[in-house]
N, C-alpha and C positions, 0 to 999 in steps of 0.2 A: 263842610265843615266834618260833619259826623263821620263821612266818609274816608279824608284826610286821617282824622284820628284813628279810629278802627286800620289804619292800614299800616299808620306808626306803629301802634301797638304790636301786632301782628307781626312788624320786620322785626321788631324789639325783642319778642317772645323765638320768635326763628335764631336771632344772633344767638340768644343765651340758652338756647338749647346745643346748638350747634358747636359752641363753646366749650359746654359737659362735656358731651360727646368727646370730644377731641379729651379732652384730660383725660377722661377715662381713661379713652385707647392707649395713652401715648404709656410707655413702657420701662420700668427702670431699667438704669443702665447698670450690668452686673461688670464688676472687677475683683480678676482674681490675681494671688499672690504666691507664690510659693515663699514658705520659710523655713529657718532649720535655728535651731536652741543647741548650742556647744557652749559648755563652759568658757567665759562668762559673758556671752553675747547671743543675740539675736540677729539674723542674717535674714533681709537687710531690717536695718533699725529704725528705718522711717521709711512710713508707708502712706500716701496721700491720695484722694480720692473725692468726689467733688460732692454735696448734699444730695440727698437722693439715692444715691448709688446702693445695690444690692452689694454685701462683700463678702466674697471669700476666702479664708484665710487657709491653707495647707500647711501645717505644721511639725515637724520631722526633729526629735530631738534623736543627734547623732552619738553624741557618746555619753550619754547617761539618760538617767530618768530626769526629766524636767515639768516644767508647769505654763500656762500659759494664762495670764490673765487683766482682763481688759474689764476693769469693774466700770466703766460709764455706759458700757453695754452687755451690763450682766454677763461677763464670759470669763470661765473658766474649766481649763480642762485639764487633766494630768497628759503627760506626754511619755508613753513608755519609749524608751530605749530603739529606735529602728524603725516605728511604726508611724506613718503619714496621719494625724489627726484632723479633721476640718470642722472650721466653727463659721456660722454664715450671724449677717447680721446686716440692718439696713442701718446705714447711716444716714439718719433723720437729722442728724445738727449739728451745725460746723463749730469749729474750735479745734484744739489739740487734745488731745486724751494718751493718756500715758498709759502703756502696755509692760509687763513684766515679769520675772519669774513666780512662779508662783510653789514651788518647790523645794524648798533646801538641797542644794548643789556645789554646797564646798564656801569655802572661805572669801571667793567673789560673787557667792548670790547676788549682794543687796546692788550689785555694777550693771546685774542682767535686766534692763531696762530698754525699752522703744519704745518709739511714739506714733500716732496717728494722727494726720492730719486731716481734716473736712474741710475743702475751701465753698 
């Protein structure tokens, strides 16, 4: 009876150890996107990723200086005209998160928005 209990306890501990090492070894998937910022829109305007993805956005302002703000992930960058700016973060929660131009760029500035969707 005692040997059966010991066998079961060792089996459970071994299984738990295997699960933990498998979870640690699992790499995050990285998703990369090229965005352009141009009066008065981002292209693409919608970005979709899975929860847990590492997200890399390369954003280029093509016509004038703009900005990129994704408040939910504490991202805010100036986008000098013609210069590719890279921002990276982990999509650690599901939902829909707006991004916008954070540098006044003219009368349509308030319409310069997009959406990050994390499934």
